[in-house]
C-alpha positions as CSV (number, residue, x, y, z in Angstrom):
1,M,16.7,-2.5,187.9
2,K,18.6,0.2,189.7
3,K,19.7,3.1,187.5
4,P,23.3,4.4,187.6
5,V,24.1,7.6,189.4
6,I,26.6,10.3,188.4
7,V,28.4,12.1,191.2
8,A,30.3,15.3,190.4
9,I,32.9,16.9,192.7
10,T,33.7,20.5,191.7
11,G,35.7,23.1,193.5
12,A,33.2,23.6,196.3
13,S,34.1,22.3,199.7
14,G,32.7,18.9,200.8
15,A,34.7,16.2,198.8
16,I,34.1,13.8,201.7
17,Y,30.4,13.8,201.0
18,G,30.9,12.8,197.4
19,A,33.2,10.0,198.5
20,R,30.7,8.7,201.1
21,I,27.9,8.8,198.6
22,I,29.9,6.8,196.1
23,G,30.8,4.3,198.9
24,R,27.1,3.9,199.8
25,L,26.1,3.5,196.2
26,F,28.7,0.7,195.8
27,E,27.4,-0.9,199.0
28,A,23.8,-0.8,197.6
29,G,24.9,-2.4,194.3
30,I,24.3,0.8,192.3
31,Q,26.6,1.7,189.5
32,A,28.3,5.1,190.2
33,H,30.2,7.4,187.9
34,L,32.4,10.1,189.2
35,I,33.2,13.4,187.4
36,L,36.0,15.5,188.8
37,S,36.6,19.0,187.6
38,D,40.2,20.3,187.7
39,N,39.3,22.2,190.9
40,G,37.6,19.1,192.2
41,K,40.8,17.2,191.8
42,K,42.6,19.9,193.8
43,L,39.9,19.8,196.4
44,V,40.1,16.0,196.9
45,E,43.9,16.3,197.3
46,H,43.5,19.1,199.8
47,E,40.5,17.8,201.8
48,L,41.0,14.1,201.7
49,G,44.8,13.9,201.4
50,F,45.4,11.9,198.3
51,V,45.9,12.4,194.6
52,P,42.7,11.4,192.9
53,D,43.4,8.6,190.5
54,V,41.0,5.6,189.9
55,E,42.7,3.2,192.3
56,N,43.0,5.8,195.1
57,I,39.4,6.9,194.8
58,I,38.0,3.3,194.8
59,E,40.2,2.5,197.9
60,Y,39.1,5.6,199.7
61,C,35.4,5.2,198.9
62,S,35.6,1.5,200.1
63,K,37.1,2.7,203.4
64,T,34.2,5.1,203.9
65,L,31.9,2.1,204.1
66,K,33.6,1.2,207.4
67,T,32.8,4.5,209.0
68,P,29.3,5.5,210.3
């Protein structure tokens, strides 16, 4: 049984890496949980170009599966 993974995005740069990790975990059938700090939400909006709500995050992470 695969254990769930928690991914946290804080105010540090690199939101794309968190999104890609979540996408790859989904692809591997591993349950993923995302924690966003207040600054992490601002970072996602600034670096990835969308307001991070559940639907937008799932859509974005799914799209990262299509990129190498």
